[in-house]
Backbone as JSON Lines, residues from 0, in Angstrom:
{"i":0,"aa":"M","n":[28.84,6.29,-13.67],"ca":[27.75,5.11,-13.5],"c":[26.9,5.28,-14.3]}
{"i":1,"aa":"S","n":[26.45,3.89,-15.01],"ca":[25.55,3.62,-16.07],"c":[24.27,3.8,-15.2]}
{"i":2,"aa":"T","n":[23.28,4.0,-16.27],"ca":[21.74,3.89,-15.9],"c":[21.07,2.4,-15.34]}
{"i":3,"aa":"T","n":[21.8,1.72,-15.63],"ca":[21.48,0.25,-15.78],"c":[22.21,-0.42,-14.07]}
{"i":4,"aa":"Y","n":[23.11,0.43,-13.65],"ca":[23.63,0.24,-12.55],"c":[22.72,0.88,-11.51]}
{"i":5,"aa":"K","n":[22.31,1.95,-11.66],"ca":[21.82,2.77,-10.92],"c":[20.29,1.99,-10.61]}
{"i":6,"aa":"N","n":[19.62,1.73,-11.74],"ca":[18.47,1.08,-11.59],"c":[18.71,-0.16,-10.58]}
{"i":7,"aa":"L","n":[19.6,-0.9,-11.2],"ca":[19.83,-1.96,-10.07],"c":[20.2,-1.82,-8.62]}
{"i":8,"aa":"I","n":[20.52,-0.98,-8.22],"ca":[20.55,-0.54,-7.21],"c":[19.69,0.26,-6.43]}
{"i":9,"aa":"L","n":[18.56,0.68,-7.39],"ca":[17.56,0.95,-6.6],"c":[16.12,0.16,-6.4]}
{"i":10,"aa":"L","n":[16.28,-0.82,-7.47],"ca":[16.11,-2.4,-7.3],"c":[16.1,-2.57,-5.98]}
{"i":11,"aa":"L","n":[17.32,-2.76,-5.48],"ca":[17.92,-3.95,-4.53],"c":[17.79,-3.0,-3.25]}
{"i":12,"aa":"F","n":[17.66,-1.88,-2.89],"ca":[16.98,-0.83,-2.09],"c":[15.74,-1.22,-1.7]}
{"i":13,"aa":"A","n":[14.72,-0.89,-2.72],"ca":[13.37,-1.45,-2.84],"c":[12.96,-2.77,-1.89]}
{"i":14,"aa":"L","n":[13.42,-4.03,-2.52],"ca":[13.91,-5.0,-1.79],"c":[14.13,-5.21,-0.42]}
{"i":15,"aa":"A","n":[14.93,-4.7,-0.1],"ca":[15.41,-4.63,0.79],"c":[14.2,-3.85,1.96]}
{"i":16,"aa":"L","n":[13.76,-3.04,1.5],"ca":[12.29,-2.07,2.15],"c":[11.33,-2.81,1.99]}
{"i":17,"aa":"I","n":[10.95,-4.04,1.26],"ca":[10.13,-4.69,1.45],"c":[10.78,-5.7,2.3]}
{"i":18,"aa":"L","n":[11.51,-6.38,2.3],"ca":[11.65,-7.77,3.16],"c":[12.14,-7.21,4.36]}
{"i":19,"aa":"T","n":[12.78,-6.17,4.75],"ca":[13.12,-6.22,5.96],"c":[11.62,-6.07,6.97]}
{"i":20,"aa":"P","n":[11.13,-5.52,7.01],"ca":[9.71,-6.03,8.35],"c":[9.59,-7.64,8.59]}
{"i":21,"aa":"F","n":[9.7,-8.22,7.27],"ca":[9.15,-9.52,7.48],"c":[10.68,-10.26,8.09]}
{"i":22,"aa":"I","n":[11.78,-9.93,7.94],"ca":[13.0,-10.47,8.76],"c":[12.93,-10.14,10.17]}
{"i":23,"aa":"V","n":[12.67,-8.58,10.01],"ca":[12.9,-8.42,11.15],"c":[11.4,-9.0,12.59]}
{"i":24,"aa":"Q","n":[10.84,-8.69,12.25],"ca":[9.54,-8.81,12.96],"c":[8.67,-10.32,12.62]}
{"i":25,"aa":"Q","n":[9.53,-11.36,12.57],"ca":[8.93,-12.72,12.2],"c":[7.77,-12.96,12.81]}
{"i":26,"aa":"G","n":[6.64,-13.84,12.11],"ca":[5.42,-13.97,12.83],"c":[4.68,-13.07,13.32]}
{"i":27,"aa":"A","n":[5.07,-11.79,12.73],"ca":[3.93,-10.87,13.53],"c":[2.9,-10.8,12.35]}
{"i":28,"aa":"D","n":[1.8,-10.33,12.85],"ca":[0.38,-9.69,12.09],"c":[0.7,-8.83,11.75]}
{"i":29,"aa":"F","n":[0.31,-8.98,10.14],"ca":[0.38,-7.7,9.31],"c":[-1.1,-7.1,8.77]}
{"i":30,"aa":"A","n":[-1.92,-7.44,9.68],"ca":[-3.14,-6.9,9.03],"c":[-3.37,-5.45,9.19]}
{"i":31,"aa":"G","n":[-4.34,-5.09,8.54],"ca":[-4.81,-3.8,8.03],"c":[-5.58,-3.05,9.56]}
{"i":32,"aa":"A","n":[-4.97,-1.5,9.57],"ca":[-5.3,-0.4,10.46],"c":[-6.59,-0.71,10.42]}
{"i":33,"aa":"D","n":[-7.6,-1.25,9.44],"ca":[-9.11,-1.52,10.65],"c":[-9.14,-2.27,11.23]}
{"i":34,"aa":"E","n":[-8.77,-3.29,11.03],"ca":[-8.84,-4.57,11.62],"c":[-8.27,-4.11,13.22]}
{"i":35,"aa":"K","n":[-7.31,-3.63,13.04],"ca":[-6.68,-3.47,14.58],"c":[-7.44,-2.9,15.39]}
{"i":36,"aa":"A","n":[-8.14,-1.27,14.81],"ca":[-8.83,-0.21,15.33],"c":[-10.14,-0.85,15.92]}
{"i":37,"aa":"Q","n":[-10.73,-2.38,15.02],"ca":[-12.02,-2.42,15.2],"c":[-11.92,-3.48,16.34]}
{"i":38,"aa":"E","n":[-10.69,-3.95,16.68],"ca":[-10.44,-4.84,17.96],"c":[-10.35,-3.96,18.79]}
{"i":39,"aa":"I","n":[-9.58,-2.93,19.19],"ca":[-8.82,-2.22,20.02],"c":[-10.39,-1.42,20.54]}
{"i":40,"aa":"I","n":[-11.51,-0.6,19.76],"ca":[-12.72,0.06,20.41],"c":[-13.33,-1.56,20.8]}
{"i":41,"aa":"G","n":[-13.46,-2.73,20.41],"ca":[-14.16,-3.52,20.66],"c":[-13.69,-3.77,22.54]}
{"i":42,"aa":"E","n":[-12.57,-3.51,22.21],"ca":[-11.67,-4.06,24.19],"c":[-12.32,-2.74,24.65]}
{"i":43,"aa":"V","n":[-12.2,-1.52,24.37],"ca":[-12.43,-0.22,24.87],"c":[-14.21,0.01,25.58]}
{"i":44,"aa":"R","n":[-14.6,-0.23,24.29],"ca":[-16.06,0.13,24.71],"c":[-17.17,-1.01,23.9]}
{"i":45,"aa":"P","n":[-17.24,-2.26,24.36],"ca":[-18.04,-3.37,23.9],"c":[-19.28,-2.71,23.39]}
{"i":46,"aa":"D","n":[-19.52,-1.68,23.87],"ca":[-21.59,-1.23,23.41],"c":[-21.36,-0.34,22.31]}
{"i":47,"aa":"Y","n":[-20.15,0.06,21.69],"ca":[-19.99,0.93,20.82],"c":[-20.74,0.46,18.97]}
{"i":48,"aa":"E","n":[-21.77,1.54,18.92],"ca":[-22.06,1.17,17.62],"c":[-21.75,1.99,16.36]}
{"i":49,"aa":"P","n":[-21.09,1.5,15.25],"ca":[-20.81,2.54,14.21],"c":[-21.96,3.31,13.9]}
{"i":50,"aa":"W","n":[-21.75,4.34,13.22],"ca":[-22.58,5.42,12.65],"c":[-22.97,5.64,11.46]}
{"i":51,"aa":"F","n":[-22.09,4.88,10.86],"ca":[-22.1,4.77,9.21],"c":[-20.99,3.23,9.29]}
{"i":52,"aa":"S","n":[-21.96,2.88,7.92],"ca":[-21.6,1.61,6.81],"c":[-21.3,2.38,5.47]}
{"i":53,"aa":"S","n":[-20.36,1.38,5.47],"ca":[-20.24,1.66,3.5],"c":[-21.27,1.07,2.78]}
{"i":54,"aa":"L","n":[-21.24,2.06,1.73],"ca":[-22.73,2.12,0.87],"c":[-22.16,0.43,-0.28]}
{"i":55,"aa":"W","n":[-21.32,0.22,-0.38],"ca":[-20.98,-1.32,-1.04],"c":[-19.59,-1.87,-0.33]}
{"i":56,"aa":"E","n":[-20.07,-3.48,-0.15],"ca":[-19.0,-4.12,0.61],"c":[-18.92,-5.19,-0.29]}
{"i":57,"aa":"P","n":[-17.44,-5.09,-0.69],"ca":[-16.89,-6.14,-1.82],"c":[-17.15,-7.77,-1.21]}
{"i":58,"aa":"P","n":[-17.97,-8.63,-2.52],"ca":[-18.01,-9.75,-1.99],"c":[-17.18,-11.17,-1.26]}
{"i":59,"aa":"S","n":[-16.1,-10.12,-1.31],"ca":[-15.06,-11.19,-0.76],"c":[-13.82,-10.41,-0.31]}
{"i":60,"aa":"G","n":[-12.76,-11.01,0.13],"ca":[-11.56,-10.63,0.6],"c":[-10.77,-10.32,-0.44]}
{"i":61,"aa":"E","n":[-10.79,-11.16,-1.54],"ca":[-10.1,-11.15,-2.58],"c":[-10.44,-9.84,-3.25]}
{"i":62,"aa":"V","n":[-11.72,-10.01,-3.82],"ca":[-11.95,-8.43,-4.34],"c":[-11.79,-7.4,-3.87]}
{"i":63,"aa":"E","n":[-11.48,-7.47,-2.51],"ca":[-11.3,-6.35,-1.47],"c":[-9.88,-6.0,-2.0]}
{"i":64,"aa":"S","n":[-8.78,-6.61,-2.09],"ca":[-7.54,-7.03,-2.55],"c":[-7.02,-6.09,-3.71]}
{"i":65,"aa":"L","n":[-7.98,-7.05,-4.68],"ca":[-8.09,-6.72,-5.95],"c":[-8.49,-5.15,-6.35]}
{"i":66,"aa":"L","n":[-9.08,-4.34,-5.55],"ca":[-9.59,-3.35,-6.06],"c":[-8.56,-2.43,-5.51]}
{"i":67,"aa":"F","n":[-8.06,-2.99,-3.97],"ca":[-6.72,-1.82,-3.48],"c":[-5.58,-1.94,-4.74]}
{"i":68,"aa":"A","n":[-5.74,-3.22,-5.05],"ca":[-4.12,-2.95,-5.92],"c":[-4.54,-2.38,-7.4]}
{"i":69,"aa":"V","n":[-5.42,-2.8,-7.76],"ca":[-5.76,-1.47,-8.74],"c":[-6.01,-0.05,-8.51]}
{"i":70,"aa":"Q","n":[-6.0,0.5,-7.24],"ca":[-6.2,1.76,-7.02],"c":[-4.58,2.07,-6.91]}
{"i":71,"aa":"A","n":[-4.07,0.96,-6.5],"ca":[-2.32,1.6,-6.48],"c":[-1.92,1.38,-7.48]}
{"i":72,"aa":"A","n":[-1.99,0.66,-8.31],"ca":[-1.58,0.69,-10.1],"c":[-1.99,1.63,-10.37]}
{"i":73,"aa":"L","n":[-3.3,2.62,-10.49],"ca":[-3.45,3.47,-11.38],"c":[-2.95,4.56,-10.83]}
{"i":74,"aa":"G","n":[-2.51,4.94,-9.03],"ca":[-1.73,6.0,-8.49],"c":[-0.39,5.72,-9.1]}
{"i":75,"aa":"G","n":[0.08,4.37,-9.73],"ca":[1.57,4.86,-9.9],"c":[1.61,4.87,-11.41]}
{"i":76,"aa":"V","n":[0.81,4.49,-12.0],"ca":[0.49,5.2,-13.35],"c":[0.71,6.8,-13.62]}
{"i":77,"aa":"F","n":[-0.22,7.41,-12.68],"ca":[-0.88,8.61,-12.85],"c":[0.68,9.06,-12.18]}
{"i":78,"aa":"L","n":[1.12,9.41,-11.2],"ca":[2.74,9.64,-10.78],"c":[3.59,9.17,-11.36]}
{"i":79,"aa":"G","n":[4.0,8.43,-12.3],"ca":[5.17,7.93,-13.15],"c":[4.81,8.64,-14.42]}
{"i":80,"aa":"Y","n":[3.45,9.0,-14.61],"ca":[3.22,9.53,-16.16],"c":[3.35,11.48,-15.57]}
{"i":81,"aa":"Y","n":[3.01,11.64,-14.78],"ca":[3.15,12.87,-14.18],"c":[4.73,13.32,-13.92]}
{"i":82,"aa":"F","n":[5.85,12.72,-13.21],"ca":[6.89,12.87,-13.3],"c":[7.88,12.76,-14.7]}
{"i":83,"aa":"G","n":[7.37,12.11,-15.63],"ca":[8.13,11.78,-16.78],"c":[7.65,13.32,-17.52]}
{"i":84,"aa":"Y","n":[6.56,13.55,-17.33],"ca":[6.04,14.47,-18.49],"c":[6.75,15.79,-17.71]}
{"i":85,"aa":"Q","n":[6.89,16.03,-16.56],"ca":[7.72,17.25,-16.13],"c":[8.99,16.92,-16.37]}
{"i":86,"aa":"K","n":[9.74,15.76,-16.54],"ca":[11.11,15.57,-16.62],"c":[11.41,15.75,-18.2]}
{"i":87,"aa":"G","n":[10.38,15.33,-18.87],"ca":[10.68,15.89,-20.59],"c":[10.27,17.19,-20.56]}
{"i":88,"aa":"K","n":[9.33,18.04,-19.86],"ca":[9.49,19.19,-19.98],"c":[10.83,20.14,-19.46]}
{"i":89,"aa":"V","n":[11.26,19.77,-18.69],"ca":[12.65,20.05,-18.43],"c":[13.96,20.02,-19.27]}
{"i":90,"aa":"A","n":[13.89,18.43,-19.28],"ca":[14.99,18.08,-20.71],"c":[14.99,18.94,-22.35]}
{"i":91,"aa":"G","n":[13.6,18.82,-22.71],"ca":[12.94,19.25,-23.75],"c":[13.25,20.56,-24.18]}
């Protein structure tokens, strides 16, 4: 089996993993865990006051999403480099 064929199969599996929740749970609210936790805490204890606040709040949701994407990309680059380096050590 060629490398291109294996990569194509892996890509199709990745796409299936990404798209399956959107097909199975059509119309579902895919909000973050923080938002869901705030809603539940507000229902259970409406008088609750947070004991800590963030040191810096991003100016908008778009900036927050950008920072999260950059963090994920840097993590992916680090993991890719690490596993590639380890594979090169074993092969070389």
